[in-house]
TORLUMNU-224458 format. One record per residue (C-alpha): residue number from 1; x, y, z. Coordinates in pm, 1 decimal, decimal comma, m for minus. Layout:
! TORLUMNU-224458
PT keke        u        v        w
PT  NUM        X        Y        Z
...
//
This chain:
! TORLUMNU-224458
PT keke        u        v        w
PT    1  m9483,9   5975,9    282,0
PT    2  m9452,6   5811,5    m57,3
PT    3  m9636,0   5964,2   m351,1
PT    4  m9702,4   5811,0   m692,1
PT    5  m9685,1   6077,5   m960,1
PT    6  m9886,8   5949,2  m1256,0
PT    7  m9805,1   6119,7  m1586,0
PT    8 m10093,6   6143,5  m1832,8
PT    9 m10068,4   6273,5  m2185,7
PT   10 m10251,3   6257,4  m2516,4
PT   11 m10063,6   5958,3  m2652,5
PT   12 m10111,7   6048,0  m3017,9
PT   13  m9945,0   6383,0  m2948,6
PT   14  m9641,7   6220,3  m2786,9
PT   15  m9616,5   5963,0  m3067,4
PT   16  m9619,3   6247,9  m3322,3
PT   17  m9306,6   6406,9  m3174,5
PT   18  m8990,1   6380,7  m3379,5
PT   19  m8716,1   6169,4  m3222,1
PT   20  m8529,2   6493,7  m3153,0
PT   21  m8822,9   6655,8  m2970,8
PT   22  m8886,6   6337,9  m2772,1
PT   23  m8519,7   6317,9  m2671,1
PT   24  m8522,2   6686,4  m2572,3
PT   25  m8827,9   6644,3  m2347,3
PT   26  m8679,4   6330,4  m2187,6
PT   27  m8347,6   6511,5  m2129,4
PT   28  m8529,3   6799,0  m1954,2
PT   29  m8724,9   6557,1  m1735,1
PT   30  m8399,9   6380,8  m1639,2
PT   31  m8252,2   6720,8  m1544,1
PT   32  m8544,1   6775,4  m1305,2
PT   33  m8511,2   6419,6  m1170,0
PT   34  m8138,8   6451,2  m1095,2
PT   35  m8161,3   6676,4   m784,3
PT   36  m8457,1   6469,3   m660,3
PT   37  m8247,3   6154,1   m696,5
PT   38  m7942,7   6315,2   m533,1
PT   39  m8149,8   6429,7   m233,9
PT   40  m8307,6   6085,1   m190,1
PT   41  m8660,1   6197,2   m285,5
PT   42  m8684,2   6007,0   m617,2
PT   43  m8754,7   5636,2   m626,8
PT   44  m8845,5   5432,5   m933,4
PT   45  m8961,9   5619,4  m1242,7
PT   46  m9068,4   5470,9  m1574,0
PT   47  m9197,3   5569,3  m1912,1
PT   48  m9456,5   5317,5  m2021,4
PT   49  m9463,4   5167,7  m2370,5
PT   50  m9748,4   5239,8  m2615,3
PT   51 m10097,4   5164,6  m2483,9
PT   52 m10150,8   4946,0  m2793,9
PT   53  m9909,8   4699,2  m2631,1
PT   54 m10095,1   4698,5  m2298,8
PT   55 m10309,1   4406,3  m2186,3
PT   56 m10581,7   4408,6  m1923,9
PT   57 m10690,2   4100,5  m1730,5
PT   58 m11041,4   4117,8  m1589,2
PT   59 m11336,9   3901,3  m1507,4
PT   60 m11399,1   3598,7  m1286,9
PT   61 m11157,3   3313,8  m1225,2
PT   62 m10829,5   3344,6  m1412,1
PT   63 m10977,0   3639,3  m1601,3
PT   64 m10991,7   3719,4  m1967,9
PT   65 m10698,1   3891,4  m2140,6
PT   66 m10809,8   4199,3  m2331,2
PT   67 m10611,0   4426,3  m2561,2
PT   68 m10502,4   4758,5  m2420,8
PT   69 m10628,3   4960,3  m2129,9
PT   70 m11005,4   4962,4  m2101,8
PT   71 m11085,6   5328,7  m2053,4
PT   72 m11247,2   5589,6  m2269,7
PT   73 m11024,0   5886,9  m2198,3
PT   74 m10851,2   6148,0  m2409,7
PT   75 m10533,7   6115,9  m2203,2
PT   76 m10346,4   5795,5  m2132,6
PT   77 m10119,6   5699,5  m1843,9
PT   78  m9774,4   5710,4  m2004,6
PT   79  m9542,0   5700,2  m1705,6
PT   80  m9489,1   5746,2  m1334,0
PT   81  m9247,9   5865,6  m1066,3
PT   82  m9235,1   5755,8   m704,7
PT   83  m9137,5   6042,1   m474,8
PT   84  m9086,4   6059,0    m98,6
PT   85  m9151,2   6382,7     85,8
PT   86  m9270,9   6475,6    433,9
PT   87  m9545,0   6710,2    314,1
PT   88  m9788,9   6742,7     28,3
PT   89  m9660,0   7097,2    m37,2
PT   90  m9309,9   6957,6   m102,8
PT   91  m9433,2   6697,2   m350,4
PT   92  m9649,4   6956,0   m529,7
PT   93  m9344,5   7181,0   m570,4
PT   94  m9145,5   6889,3   m716,5
PT   95  m9424,0   6800,7   m960,1
PT   96  m9448,4   7163,3  m1070,0
PT   97  m9081,2   7142,7  m1169,7
PT   98  m9159,9   6833,4  m1379,9
PT   99  m9450,9   7016,3  m1540,5
PT  100  m9232,8   7314,4  m1630,1
PT  101  m9030,3   7095,2  m1865,8
PT  102  m9326,9   6893,5  m1996,5
PT  103  m9614,4   7144,0  m1984,6
PT  104  m9862,5   6946,2  m2193,6
PT  105  m9853,9   6652,7  m1951,2
PT  106 m10104,6   6616,1  m1669,1
PT  107  m9965,7   6489,9  m1339,6
PT  108 m10180,5   6313,4  m1080,0
PT  109 m10041,4   6296,0   m726,0
PT  110 m10153,3   5992,1   m528,4
PT  111 m10030,5   5904,0   m178,8
PT  112  m9903,5   5546,3   m172,8
PT  113 m10072,1   5329,9     88,6
PT  114  m9857,5   5020,5     37,4
PT  115  m9518,9   4982,6   m130,0
PT  116  m9326,0   4657,3   m139,4
PT  117  m8990,8   4738,0   m299,0
PT  118  m8753,8   4527,5   m501,3
PT  119  m8500,7   4796,5   m411,1
PT  120  m8508,3   5170,2   m356,9
PT  121  m8723,3   5314,5    m82,1
PT  122  m8812,1   5094,9    212,8
PT  123  m9151,8   4929,4    238,0
PT  124  m9444,0   5128,4    375,7
PT  125  m9525,9   5038,9    736,5
PT  126  m9806,5   4790,8    793,9
PT  127 m10140,0   4948,3    879,5
PT  128 m10207,3   4904,6   1246,7
//
């Protein structure tokens, strides 16, 4: 089963980190990712750019382009991992390792219903 691991954080807190602290957190996350990658459990992962640079398209027809995400939350989606495990317990254990090195982040685990890859894991089977 594929799982999307959505990483939420208070963006202003992350943006306040010194370059050294930011690099240290990223290095620790990469250390946790490495065995997941080596064992074939880690697919694409990305750190998203500032939410100020985000655009949302909504509304009828072609839609209207709006600045930023349109949500009133204290935490913003700042990145994601795509993991493949047979059980929910396995993915929870992997996410707990990520949280150990970035304890102020909040991780949401969402099973992936459909995945159409450019590369990496194979596509999810068609619902039948």
